[in-house]
Residue, then its C-alpha position, 0 to 999 in steps of 0.5 A: x493481504x498480510x503485512x508480513x507478506x508485504x514486508x518481504x517485498x522491496x520498495x519498488x514492488x510495494x509502490x507498484x502494489x499501491x498503484x494497482x490498489x489505487x486502480x482497483x479502488x477507482x474501479x470500485x468507486x466507478x461501480x458504486x457510482x453506476x450502482x453496479x457494486x454489490x459488495x460495498x465492503x470491498x471499498x473499505x478493504x482496498x482503502x485499508x490495504x493502500x494504507x497498510x502498504x504505504x505504512x510499510x513503505x514509510x517504515x522501510x524508508x525510515x529504516x534505510x535513512x537511519x541505517x545511512x545516518x548510522x553508517x555516516x556517523x562512523 
């Protein structure tokens, strides 16, 4: 998942993406616990994707807050 693809989405879609990724991460952790996980690098990739999406959500919220503050100052 690329950051440019995520930046095109709105905040609601990004929050849904985080929820889906967290469910996938949970499933991978359960597979690891039961020794069914064959590709352990998937865990790190999903964690990185969650962090990437959360970062973009924070960027969008910060930009919206700055835009609102600028508009209120006028």
